[in-house]
N, C-alpha and C positions, 0 to 999 in steps of 0.2 A: 447671889449666884446669877440671877436673871439679869441684874444690872451689869455684871462683868461680861456676860455673854453678849449683851447688846453693845457694850462698849467695844468688845473685840470684833464684832460684826461690822460696826461703824468704821473701825480702824482698818479692817480688811478692805472695805469698799473704798475708803479714801486712798489707800495704797494702790488699789487696782486702777483708780482714776488717774493717779499720778503716773503710774507705769504706762497706762494707755496713752496719755498725752505727752509723756516723755519720749516715747519712741518716734523717730523720724521715719516717715514713709515716703518713698520717692518712686512714683510711676515713671518708668523709662522705656524706650523702644530701641531695639537693635536690629540690624539687618546685615546681610553679606556685604562687606565693604563699607559698612556704616556703623563703626563702634560708638560707644557712649563713654564719656570721661567725666568724672565728678571730682570736685575739689573739696577737701574736708580740712578745716583748721582744728587741730587737736587742742590748741591753746591760743588765747587771744594775745598773749604777750610775746610770742616768738614765731616768726614765719618758718624757721627751720623745723618746726614741729608739724608743718602742713604735710598732707599726703594726697596722692592722686589715686583714684580708683577707676579702673578701666574695664569695660565689658566688651568682648569681641565674639561675634557669632560666625562660625564656619559651617556653612550649609552643606558643603560636600562631605565633611566629617561628622556633621550633626553634633557639634560640640559648642560649648560656651566656655570661654576662658576669662577668669577673673584675676586681675592683677592689681597689686597695691604697691605704689612707688613712693619713696620718701627721700628727703635729703639725708636722713639719718638711718643708721642700721636698725633693722626691725627685729622684734622678738614677739612671738605669739605662742599660745597653747593650742595644740591641734585637737584637743579633747578637753572636756570639762575636768578641771584638776583642783583637788582640795589643797588648800594652803598647807595644812599640817602634814600632808603626806609627802610633800616634795621640798618644803622649805624648813631648814634648820639654821637658826641664828642668821636668818636672812640669806643664807646660801641655798641655791637650788641644787638638789641632788638629781642629776640627769638619769641615774639608774632607777629612780623611783617614779619616773613619769609613766602615765598610763598608756604610753605609746613609745615606739622606738624612734629616737631622734639622733641624727649624726652630728658629732662635734669632734674637733681635732684634739689630739692628746695634749693635756696640759691646760685646756680651756676651762675656766671657772666663771660662774655667773652668780651675782649677788644683787639683791634688791636694795635700793638706797633706803636709808632710814625715813626720808620724807615720803617715799612711795608707800612704805609699810604703814606709816602713820595716817596716810590718806585712805587706807582700806577700812571697811566697816569692822567694828570690834565685836567680838574677839576675833583676831586674825586667824586663829586656828580653825575657825568654822567657815572662813571665807572660801568660796569656790571661784577660781579663775574660769571665766567662760571660754568655751571653744570659740576661736576668733571668727568663725564663719559657720552658719547653719544654712540649710537650703531646702527647697521644695521642688519636686519634679525633675531633679537632677541626680546623676550618679557620678561621684568623683572618680577620676582615673587615679590609679596608684602612682605614687611619686615618692622620692626620697625626702624625708622631713629633716630640715636643718635647724640647728639651734641659733645660728647666726645667719641673718638674711639681709642681703643688700636690697632685695625686693621680694614680695610674696606673689606666688602665682599658683592657681589651681585650675586644671582643665576638667570640665564636666561633660559627660555624655548626657544628652537631653532625652529623657525617657519618653518613649512612644511618639517622638517627634512633636512634642507639645509646643504650643505657641505662647503659653503663659507659664512662667516659672518665677521663683523668688529666691533672693539671696539676702541673708540677714547678717550684718557685720557686728561683732562684739568687741572683745578685749584686744587692743593693739598697744604694744609697748615699744619704747625706744631704748636702744642698746648702745652703750658707750664703752669703747676700749680705754681702760684707765691705767693698765699696767701690763708691760710685756717684757719678759726676760727669757731669752732663748726660745724654747718651744712653749714656754708657759705664758699664758695671756689671761688677764683678768678683765672681765666685763662687768659693768654694773647696769642694772635696769633702773633708769632714773625717772621714767615717766610712763604712766599707763592710763588708758581711758577706754571705757565701754562706749564704742561708737553708737550702739543701739540704733542702727540705721537699716531699714529694710528697703530693698529695691524690688519693686514689683515689675518684672521685666516682660514686656511684650515682644515676642520674636516675630518679625515680619519675614515670612518665607516667600520665595519666588514660586508662584503657582505652576510655573512651567519647569521647575527644577526636576531633573531625572526623567523627563518625558520626551527625550530626544527622539526615540523610536516612534512614539505615538505622533509626535509632530511631523516626522518624515512620512509616516503612513497617511496622515490627513492631507499633507501637501501633495503626495503622489496621486491620491484619489481625485483631488480637485484638478490637477493637471491632466489626468487621463480623461475625465469627463469633459473638460474644456476642449481638448484635442478632438474628441469624437464629435462634440457638438459643432465645432467649427468646420469639420469635414462634411458633416451632413448639411450644414447651412450653405457651404460653398457649392455643393452639388445640386442643391434645390433652392438656390437663392431667390428665384422668381416666385416660388410657391405654386408653380403650375408645371404640369407635364403634358406631353402631347398624346399619350395613349394610356390605356388601362394597364398595359404591361409595365410601363414605367411607374405608374402609381403603385402597382403591386410590389415592385422592387423597393420602392421607398418605404411602404408599409412593413415589409419584412425586415429591412435594415433598421428601421425605427424600433420595431418590436424587439429585435436582438439587443439594441443599445439600452432600451428602457429596462429590459430584464437584467442586463449587466450592471446598470447603475441605478440602484434602489435608493429611495430617500433615506437619509441618515438621521435617525431620531435621537442619537446620543448627544450628550452635553459634556462640557469640560470646564473646569475652573481655570484652565490655562487660556487666556484670551487669544493667543496665537492659534491654538488648536480649534477653539470655538469659531474663530473667523474663517478658517479653512472649511469647517463643517457648514457654516452658513453659506459661503460662496459655492461650495459643492452642491448644496440643496437648490440654490438658485439656478445653477446650470442644469440640474436634473429637471426642474420645473420647465425651463426653456426647451429642453429636449422633448419633454412629454407634450408640450403644447404645439410643437411644430406640425403643420398640415400642408398638404398639396392637393390640388384639384386638377382634373383633366380638362383641357381646353379643346373645343371642336375646331376643325379647320377654318370654319367661318369666323369664329372668335379670334383666331390667330390673324386671319386676313384683315379683320376689322381693326385690330390693334396696329397692324403694320400700316394700313392706310391712314389710321388716325395719327400715327407717328409721322408719316410723310406729310400729312396735312398740316400738322403743327410746325414742321420744319419749313413748309412753304409759307405759312402765315408769318413766321418769324422773319423770313427773308423779305416778304412783301411789306411788313411793318417797317423794317429798316429803310426800304426804298421810299416809302411815304415820307418819313422824317427827312431823308436826304433831299427829296424833291422840294419839301417845304423850305429847307435852307437855301436851295438853288433859287427859288422864287424870290426870297428876301434879298439874296445877293444881286440878282438881276435888277430888282426894283431899285436898289441902292445905286447901281451903275446908271440906270435910266435917269435918276435924279441929278447926277453929276455930269451927264453927257450933254453936249451942245450940238451934236451931229444928229440931224433928223433921220438919216438913213440908219444909223446905229440904234437910235431909239426905237424905230419901227421893228428892227430885227429882235430887239430885246422883248418887245411886247409880244411878237409872234412866238418867240421861244417860250415865254411864260404861259401863253395860251395852250401851246402843245403839251407842256408839262402838266398843266391843270387837267387837260382832257385825259391824258394817259393815267394820271394818278387817280382820277375818279373811277376809272375802270378797275384799278387795283383795289380801291376801298370797297367796292361792291363785294369782293371775295372775302373780306376780313370779317370775323365775328365782331359785331358792333360793340357789344358790352365790354369785351376784353380789351379792345383796341380803341376805346373811346378817347383816351387822352392823346393818342397819336393822331387820330382823325381830327380832334379839336385843334391841334397845332397846325395841321395842314389848312383847315378852314380859315384860321386867322391869317395865314400867309396869303391865301386866295383873296380874302377881303381886303387886305393891305394892298395887293396888286390892283384890284378893281377900283379902289378909292384913289389910288395915287396915279396910275398910268391911264388916264382918260384921253 
């Protein structure tokens, strides 16, 4: 007895291992507008026995559609069905099926002898498997047909899950072998347990259904940006001329910072999160804005400083222009053979040098050192050449 028990246990383990490794597991991914299609060869000896399995995800309806397409007409059982309950002398009695299936008047269905012989013995105990089982899905109601040019089932995805499973089982091929009037005879010539499990990852759009939230985040960002630009425009210099003006700035800033608080929310939608991040940056910029009151003396000093800078820029340009004039006149002096013209050129250069030195005195030496250097080189060139 103990030996029999051990043998039975070993046999059970072996069958479990065979079943485990016999099943085909296929991880796949689907998304809106990105279906997945698989090709399955039911037999190696005939391509007309190939089928295509297609998975389509509709995010708007939150559905998954499974379709099986074949060159041949298809027959499947929509629920687990015991052989002896529905098959008599190889004929299928449609009224004994465990579900309601639609067929036309006069249609009859028979299993071929070869198919029956291929089933495990005894046939009467054999159970035809429901052609498809599933996890995380709820099938939508549909009319079940005995004769199918293709198979299709639409599922509602429970709780908007991102991972579901479809397991395909018995799929059979149906052939029309005789037709007389309204009577037609079909034979089921080939069947196979696909035993293929699709582990489906559904890639959802993180922004789907968040149109209102996106619009709200966008409007908040645009509003704070508009207010910040207005405040920046009115106080671009960062200074005001009186305490009254500073008070007006402080009151306006306080109103805006109270209106636009930092948003600590987060979103899985990258578009919304980007609007939140940009909004917070503008709030930080608004909060950090400051102005200070300038005294009349500081204002006057800035004005004078600006005027002085303008004068220095003008004088610097004059120094460069005078250096070019000296070089030009020295070149003319070298080519001239007229003593009177040469004397005039020397005198003109001396006057330019004298006037330019007066200008150089007014320039900040460090800032204008390169300009002054250019003039000194022109002066040295004149003194060396025109003796």
